[in-house]
N, C-alpha and C positions, 0 to 999 in steps of 0.2 A: 690552335697555333699553326695548323698545317697549311694555311693559305699560301705559304712561301714555297711549297713543294713544286708546284707546276713551274714557277719562276726559276727555281733552282735547276730543274732538269734542263731548261733551255739555256742555262748559263754554264753547264758542265764543260762544254767545249772551250770556253774562254777562261777556264779556271787558272791555267798557268799564267796567262797574260795578266789576269786580274791580280794574282798574287805578286808577280814581279813589280807591277805598278805600285801596289800598296806598300811594298817593302821600301820603295824609294820615298814614299810619302811619310811613312811612320816606321822607320827601321827598328826602333826600340820596342814597338808593340809586337813586331814579328819575331825578333830574336830573343826577347826576354819575357814576353807576356804569356798568355795562355798557349800551351803547346798544341796547336790545332792540327788536325789531320792534314790540312793543306800543306803545312810545313813538312810533315812526315812524308807526304807523297813526293815532294820535291827533293828531299834530302836523303831519303832511305828507300831501299827496294820495296819495303812493306812498312806501314805504320805500326807502331809498337802497341798494337791492340792484343787482345787475348789470342794465343796461338793454340794450334792443335796439340794434343798429347803426343809426346815422343814415343819412340819404339819401346823403351823400357817401361814407360808409364802405362802403356796399354795392358801389359801383363798384370801390373799391380792394380789397375782400375777394376778388373774383373776378378771378383773374389772367388768364384767357383765354389760357392758354399755347398757343402755336403758331398763333395767329390772325395772318394777314398782312393788311395794309391792301389789298393787291392783290386778295385774295379778296373782301373786303367791297365793293370798288369794281367788280369785274368781274362778280360773280354777282348776278343779279336777286333780288328778295325771293322770288319764286315758286320759283326754282331752289334757294334756300337752304332754303325750307320743305320742298320735296320731298326734298332731301338729308337734312334733319334727320329727317323722318318715316321715312326709310329706315335710320336709325340712325347717321348721321354726327354725332357729338357736336360736332365743331368747327363745323359749320354751325349747330347749335343755339346754340352759344356766340356766334357772330356775330349771330344774330337777337336773342338776349337782350341783348347789348351795345347793339345798335342801338335796341331799344325802351327800354332804360334811359336812354340818352342823350336820347331823345325824351320821357321821363317817361311812357311808356305802360306802366304797371306791371302791369296785368292781362295784357297780351300777353307782357311780359318774364317774368312768373311762369310762364306756360305753358311756355316754353322752358327756363327755369331748372330746372323740375321734371324735364325729360328729362335734363339734365346731372347733377342731384342724385343720381338713382338709377342713373347709368351707372358704368362702370369707369374713367372719366376721373380723372387725378391731381387735377383741380380739383373733383371731386365733393363732397367734404366741405365745402370752403370755400363752394361754391355752395349747398349745403344750408343753411349758416348764414345766408347772405344771403337765401335764399328764405324761411326761417322768419321772419325779420324782416319781410319784405314781407307775409307772410300774416297776421301777428298785429297789426301796427301799422296802425291806421286811417289814418295819414298817406298810405299808398300806395293806398288805395281798393280793395285786393284783397279784404280781409275774408273770408278763409277760415280761421277760427280753428281749426276741427277739424283741417284738414290741417296747419296750423302746429304743433299739438300732436303730431301723428303724426311730423312731420319732426324735431321736437325730441327725441322719444323715439328716433328712428332715429339721430340725431346722438350722443345720450348713449350708446346701446348700441354705437356705433362709436368710443367713446373720445374724443368731442369735448366738452370741458367747457362750451363756450358753450351748447350745447343743454341740458345738465344744469342750468346756472345759470338760464337763462330759464324753464325749466319749474319750477324751485324757486320762483322769484319768482311765477310765475303761480298756482301752487297755494297758496302762502302767502297771497297777496292775495285769492284767490277771484275772480280776474279772468276773468269769463265761464265759469268752471268752479266747481263746489262747492269751498269752502275745505277744504283737506286737509293737515293738518300732517305726516302720515306721508309723503305723496308729496313735499311740499316738503323735508322732512328727507332723504329717500332720495336725491333728485336732487342736493341740495347736498353730501351726504356722498360721492356718487359723483364729483362734480367735485373734491372734496378728495382722493379716492383717486387721481385723475388728476394730482395735484400742482399743483392750481390754488389759489393763495393765497386768491382771493376765495371760492372754494367752501368752503374751511375756515372762513373768517370767517363766511360766510353760515350754515353749519351750526352754528357756535358761537352765533350770534345766535338762530336758531330754537330750539335746545336750551335756551337761557336763557329764552325765552318760555314753554316748557313748564315749566321749573323754577319760574319765577315764579308761574304759575297754580296749580301743584300743590304749591308750597312744598317743593320737593324739593332738598335741599342737594347730593345726589349728582349730579343733573342740572346744577346750577349749576357744580359743580366740573368736570364733563365739558365744559361749554361752554368753560371756560378751557383745557382740554387741547387743544381745537381752535383756540383763539386762539394757543396755542403753535405748533401746526403752521403756522398762517397766518403767524405772525411769522417762523418759520424759512424759509418760502417767499418772504418779502419784503414781507408786508403790514404797513405801518408802524402802521396804526390798531390792529391786534391786538397789536403790540409795546407800544403805549401801554397797552392793557388789561392786559397782563401785569405792567407796572410797578406797577399799582394793585391787583394781585390780593389781597395779604394784607388790605388795608383793605376792599375791596369784598366779598370773600367773607364777612368777619365781619359787615358790614352786612346782607348777605343772610341770614345765619344768624339774626341778631336779628329781622329781618323775618319769617322763616319761623316763628319761635317765638312771635310775637306773637298773642295770642288774637283780636285785632281784624282780623288779615289774612284776606282771603278764601280759601276753599278751593274 
């Protein structure tokens, strides 16, 4: 189905004009039908896709299993650093937790990285928290390239959070070239991992391509993934499915209109 990708990339620059024209042709489809990312881009600073973990969530995401308060109290910082540098993941965890508590995020990220790529049972959760810190300017770390690499590492290790964040980043073109194929691939991977948000996100991105290319087959495929999302518990996609007969007919009329953009 990816034969539309090259065409889409050529149409990105005319996206706003295409949307405005389509709204005049089929207002009800745009305002009441599938909530496509096209609409979100025009109406909101960011589409309502999956967001990065907040500050409070980072601390709770990392379980720091096996850390004793006695260790943190009795070992000096220098001892912990030396131990961490020698490969003691528990010491790295203690240091990361300490710096997170002190809101010293750059230092925390350094030790979270060591845990992320370790064999620790906390590694994947730690990577998810670390990715957030690297890509969210709130934390002041600002290592977007490394954040992308960790997101890809997460996704390849069957963590849907990494897949979803990368999907959003590539769809928005957030400090990377906007790339629908990558956005779709990462969202679809999250869906394959039985993530309801991933299925919905893939449905929304697919509809964006269908809308621009006036492709009824892609529009119908987007509903297929809304169905998957609904079955996995996404209520918004369940609502979309209830409106399917009406909305797909509205799309068909829009796609057949000679005034609709191609």
